[in-house]
DSSP file (Angstrom, degrees, kcal/mol; ACC not computed):
  #  RESIDUE AA STRUCTURE BP1 BP2  ACC     N-H-->O    O-->H-N    N-H-->O    O-->H-N    TCO  KAPPA ALPHA  PHI   PSI    X-CA   Y-CA   Z-CA
    1    1 A N              0   0    0      0, 0.0     0, 0.0     0, 0.0     0, 0.0   0.000 360.0 360.0 360.0  33.2 -219.0   13.9   60.8
    2    2 A T        +     0   0    0      1,-0.3     3,-0.0     0, 0.0     0, 0.0   0.779 360.0  42.4-111.0 -48.4 -217.1   10.8   61.8
    3    3 A M    >>  -     0   0    0      1,-0.1     3,-1.4     2,-0.0     4,-0.8  -0.908  63.8-151.1-108.5 123.6 -216.8   10.8   65.5
    4    4 A P  H 3> S+     0   0    0      0, 0.0     4,-0.7     0, 0.0    12,-0.3   0.636  94.3  72.3 -61.9 -14.2 -219.8   11.8   67.6
    5    5 A Q  H >> S+     0   0    0      1,-0.2     3,-0.5     2,-0.2     4,-0.5   0.862  95.7  49.1 -70.6 -34.4 -217.4   13.0   70.2
    6    6 A L  H X> S+     0   0    0     -3,-1.4     4,-1.2     1,-0.2     3,-0.7   0.768  98.4  69.3 -74.8 -24.5 -216.5   16.0   68.0
    7    7 A H  H 3X>S+     0   0    0     -4,-0.8     5,-2.3     1,-0.3     4,-1.6   0.801  88.3  65.3 -62.7 -28.4 -220.1   16.8   67.5
    8    8 A D  H <<5S+     0   0    0     -4,-0.7    -1,-0.3    -3,-0.5    -2,-0.2   0.897 100.7  49.2 -61.4 -39.9 -220.3   17.8   71.1
    9    9 A L  H <<5S+     0   0    0     -3,-0.7    -1,-0.2    -4,-0.5    -2,-0.2   0.839 112.0  48.9 -68.6 -31.8 -218.0   20.7   70.4
   10   10 A H  H  <5S-     0   0    0     -4,-1.2    -1,-0.2     3,-0.0    -2,-0.2   0.713 111.5-122.6 -80.0 -20.9 -220.1   21.7   67.4
   11   11 A G  T  <5S+     0   0    0     -4,-1.6    -3,-0.2    -5,-0.2    -2,-0.1   0.701  78.2 118.2  86.7  20.1 -223.3   21.5   69.5
   12   12 A L  S   <S-     0   0    0     -5,-2.3    -4,-0.1     1,-0.2    -5,-0.1   0.964  90.8  -8.1 -82.9 -62.3 -224.9   18.9   67.3
   13   13 A Q        -     0   0    0     -9,-0.2     2,-2.4    -6,-0.2     3,-0.5  -0.603  65.1-176.2-138.4  77.3 -225.3   16.0   69.5
   14   14 A P        +     0   0    0      0, 0.0    -9,-0.1     0, 0.0    -8,-0.0  -0.441  42.3 123.5 -73.2  73.3 -223.6   16.5   72.9
   15   15 A K        +     0   0    0     -2,-2.4     3,-0.3   -11,-0.3   -10,-0.1   0.643  66.7  55.0-106.2 -21.6 -224.4   13.1   74.3
   16   16 A F  S    S+     0   0    0     -3,-0.5   -11,-0.1   -12,-0.3    -1,-0.0   0.938 124.0  23.5 -76.5 -47.9 -220.8   12.0   75.0
   17   17 A Q              0   0    0      1,-0.2    -1,-0.2   -12,-0.1    -2,-0.1  -0.108 360.0 360.0-108.5  34.5 -219.9   15.0   77.2
   18   18 A A              0   0    0     -3,-0.3    -1,-0.2    -5,-0.1    -2,-0.1   0.484 360.0 360.0 -76.4 360.0 -223.5   15.8   78.2
């Protein structure tokens, strides 16, 4: 829960690699 980039892999907030 530190880098939003990792969230993309989790499917939480894929805005970086959307």
